C-alpha positions in Angstrom: 0.0 0.0 0.0 1.3 3.5 -0.7 2.9 5.3 2.3 0.3 7.3 4.3 -2.6 6.1 2.3 -4.2 3.1 3.8 -7.7 2.2 2.7 -10.5 2.4 5.3 -11.0 -0.5 7.7 -14.1 -1.6 9.7 -14.2 -0.8 13.4 -13.8 -3.6 15.9 -16.8 -5.9 15.8 -19.2 -6.4 18.6 -20.7 -9.8 19.3 -24.3 -8.6 19.3 -27.3 -8.7 17.0 -28.2 -5.4 15.4 -32.0 -5.0 15.3 -31.7 -2.1 12.9 -29.2 -3.9 10.6 -29.7 -5.9 7.4 -30.9 -9.4 7.4 -27.9 -11.7 7.0 -29.3 -13.6 4.0 -29.8 -10.3 2.2 -26.2 -9.4 2.8 -25.0 -12.8 1.6 -27.1 -12.6 -1.6 -25.7 -9.1 -2.3 -22.1 -10.4 -2.3 -23.1 -13.1 -4.9 -23.6 -16.2 -2.9 -26.9 -17.0 -4.6 -30.6 -16.4 -4.0 -31.8 -15.5 -0.5 -33.2 -19.0 -0.2 -29.8 -20.4 -1.1 -28.2 -18.1 1.5 -30.7 -19.2 4.1 -29.5 -22.8 3.5 -25.9 -21.7 4.0 -26.8 -20.2 7.3 -28.9 -23.2 8.3 -26.0 -25.5 7.5 -23.8 -23.6 10.0 -21.4 -22.4 7.4 -21.9 -18.7 8.1 -20.4 -16.9 11.2 -20.8 -13.4 12.4 -17.8 -12.1 14.5 -16.7 -15.7 14.9 -20.0 -17.1 16.2 -22.2 -19.4 14.2 -25.1 -17.3 12.8 -28.8 -18.2 13.1 -31.6 -17.7 10.6 -33.1 -14.2 11.1 -29.8 -12.7 12.3 -29.4 -9.0 11.4 -25.9 -7.5 11.0 -24.3 -4.1 10.8 -22.0 -4.4 7.8 -19.9 -1.5 9.1 -19.1 -3.3 12.3 -19.6 -7.0 11.9 -17.2 -9.6 10.4 -19.3 -12.0 8.3 -17.5 -15.2 7.1 -18.4 -18.2 5.0 -16.5 -21.4 6.0 -14.1 -19.3 8.1 -13.3 -16.9 5.2 -14.3 -13.2 5.7 -16.7 -11.8 3.1 -16.5 -8.3 1.5 -19.9 -7.2 2.8 -19.4 -3.4 2.9 -21.4 -1.7 0.1 -19.4 0.0 -2.6 -16.3 -2.3 -2.4 -14.5 -2.8 -5.7 -11.7 -5.1 -6.7 -9.7 -4.6 -9.9 -7.1 -6.8 -11.6 -4.6 -4.7 -13.6 -1.8 -5.8 -15.9 0.8 -3.2 -14.9 3.1 -2.2 -17.8 6.8 -1.5 -17.4 7.5 2.2 -16.6 4.4 2.7 -14.4 4.9 3.1 -10.7 2.8 1.4 -8.0 1.9 4.4 -6.0 -0.9 7.0 -5.7 1.4 9.9 -6.6 4.9 10.1 -8.0 7.0 13.3 -7.2 9.0 12.6 -10.4 5.9 12.8 -12.6 6.0 9.2 -13.8 2.7 7.5 -14.7 1.0 5.7 -11.8 -1.2 2.6 -11.7 -4.1 4.8 -10.4 -4.1 6.5 -13.8 -5.0 3.2 -15.5 -8.2 2.4 -13.5 -11.4 4.4 -12.8 -11.1 7.5 -10.7 -14.0 6.6 -8.5 -14.3 5.0 -6.1 -10.8 5.6 -4.8 -8.7 2.5 -4.8 -5.2 1.5 -3.6 -2.7 -1.0 -5.0 -2.3 -4.1 -2.9 1.5 -4.6 -2.5 3.8 -3.3 -5.2 5.7 -4.1 -8.4 8.8 -2.2 -9.2 8.6 0.4 -12.0 10.6 -1.9 -14.4 8.5 -4.9 -13.5 5.2 -5.9 -15.2 2.2 -8.1 -14.6 -0.7 -8.6 -12.3 -1.6 -6.2 -9.5 -4.8 -6.0 -7.4 -6.3 -2.6 -6.6 -9.2 -2.2 -4.2 -10.9 -0.1 -1.6 -11.4 -3.2 0.5 -9.0 -2.4 3.4 -9.6 -5.7 5.3 -8.7 -7.9 2.3 -5.8 -5.7 1.2 -4.2 -5.9 4.6 -4.6 -9.7 4.7 -3.1 -10.1 1.2 -0.1 -8.0 2.0 0.8 -9.5 5.4 3.7 -11.9 5.3 2.4 -14.3 7.9 0.0 -16.2 5.6 2.2 -16.4 2.5 0.0 -16.0 -0.5 1.9 -17.4 -3.5 3.0 -15.1 -6.4 4.2 -16.5 -9.6 6.6 -14.7 -12.0 8.1 -15.3 -15.5 11.7 -14.1 -15.4 14.0 -13.6 -18.3 17.6 -13.6 -17.2 21.0 -12.8 -18.6 22.2 -16.2 -19.6 20.6 -19.5 -18.8 20.9 -20.6 -15.1 22.5 -24.0 -14.8 21.3 -26.7 -12.5 23.3 -25.5 -9.6 21.9 -22.0 -9.8 18.4 -23.4 -10.0 19.0 -25.5 -6.9 20.2 -22.5 -5.0 17.1 -20.5 -6.0 14.9 -23.5 -4.9 16.6 -24.0 -1.5 16.9 -20.3 -0.6 19.4 -17.5 -1.2 21.4 -15.6 1.5 20.6 -11.9 0.9 21.7 -8.9 3.0 18.3 -9.1 4.8 18.5 -12.8 5.5 17.9 -16.2 3.9 15.0 -16.4 1.5 12.4 -19.1 1.9 12.5 -22.1 -0.5 11.0 -21.2 -3.9 9.4 -23.2 -6.7 11.6 -22.8 -9.8 11.2 -24.3 -13.3 12.7 -23.7 -16.7 10.4 -22.4 -19.4 12.9 -21.8 -22.1 16.7 -21.1 -22.3 17.1 -18.0 -20.2 13.5 -17.9 -19.0 12.4 -19.4 -15.7 9.2 -19.5 -13.7 9.5 -18.6 -10.0 6.9 -19.0 -7.3 7.5 -17.3 -3.9 5.3 -16.5 -0.9 7.5 -13.8 0.5 7.5 -10.1 -0.5 10.8 -8.6 0.2 11.9 -5.5 -1.7 13.1 -6.4 -5.2 13.4 -10.0 -3.9 13.5 -11.9 -7.2 15.9 -9.5 -8.9 18.3 -9.8 -5.9 17.9 -13.6 -5.9 18.8 -13.9 -9.6 21.7 -11.5 -9.2 23.0 -13.6 -6.4 23.3 -16.7 -8.6 24.9 -14.7 -11.4 21.9 -14.2 -13.7 20.5 -10.6 -13.5 16.9 -10.1 -14.6 16.2 -8.7 -18.0 12.5 -8.8 -17.7 10.1 -9.8 -14.9 6.4 -10.4 -15.3 4.0 -11.4 -12.4 1.6 -13.9 -13.8 -0.4 -15.1 -10.8 -1.5 -13.8 -7.4 -2.7 -16.6 -5.2 -5.4 -18.3 -7.2 -5.8 -15.4 -9.6 -4.3 -15.3 -13.1 -5.5 -14.0 -16.5 -3.3 -14.6 -19.5 -5.7 -12.6 -21.7 -5.3 -9.4 -19.8 -2.8 -7.2 -21.8 -0.4 -4.6 -20.5 -2.3 -1.5 -19.4 -5.7 -3.3 -19.3 -7.8 -3.9 -16.1 -11.0 -5.7 -15.2 -13.2 -6.1 -12.2 -12.6 -9.3 -10.2 -15.7 -11.5 -10.1 -17.3 -12.5 -6.8 -15.8 -16.1 -6.7 -12.4 -14.6 -7.5 -12.6 -12.2 -4.6 -13.7 -15.0 -2.3 -10.8 -17.2 -3.6 -8.3 -14.4 -2.8 -9.8 -14.0 0.7 -9.5 -17.7 1.2 -5.9 -17.7 0.2 -5.3 -14.8 2.6 -6.6 -16.7 5.6 -4.3 -18.9 7.6 -5.3 -21.8 9.8 -4.4 -21.7 13.6 -5.7 -25.1 14.3 -8.1 -27.9 13.0 -11.1 -26.2 11.5 -10.0 -22.7 12.7 -9.0 -19.8 10.5 -7.8 -16.4 11.5 -6.8 -13.4 9.4 -3.6 -11.6 10.5 -3.3 -7.8 10.8 -2.1 -5.7 7.9 1.3 -5.5 6.3 3.1 -4.6 3.0 4.9 -6.6 0.4 7.0 -5.8 -2.6 8.6 -8.7 -4.4 9.2 -7.5 -8.0 
């Protein structure tokens, strides 16, 4: 997220019914979980919780206060939330404003409602980036404790040999510590696919430099479960409801059998 520009978050929930709030099944239907009848079945099956407690039919909620979850995964129930998937071109910076006058990612998506990039890609890097005004989801996606995977296609100077590939897979000692093991595969001579779940500053570039193969071009092709090979550089689209829920599911860690908890906010920048 850009410095000093965090999206709004909901206030701490209270474990009470809200007589003046919206009926829970109406809220679930609005976020795309089916008809109100289908949503009533989800509630009746015990799959819906409000503030961590199993919800009952007839429950009313205050979407500005309450945390509503399906199968332990928080739902984006606040009205007006948008979630965009952008293919960031090279030369565009991932910030709300650039003092040097370079183009920013916010210039590539609608002006309203105001959105913020989730994490960052370096100016020279390309590929997929999520922008949203959903502060809860953004802070979960950028927190390092749950480790949402990000996949990159990397063109390097020269073709890494087997030893260099093994080092990338096992972890590289950088100035800020050892990197976690990565998934690395060869796509073509001088082109590798890297999947990491960390988000250190310029991490992949530094990893490749450490094994003697500096990056020529870097493209992020997947964020958690989200990819779109048809989205061209500079294009964006709205994420569909199931995609948003899949992202939320990826950004929720288990603390024990059957239990999920979303960590507090954080920031990542891996490109």
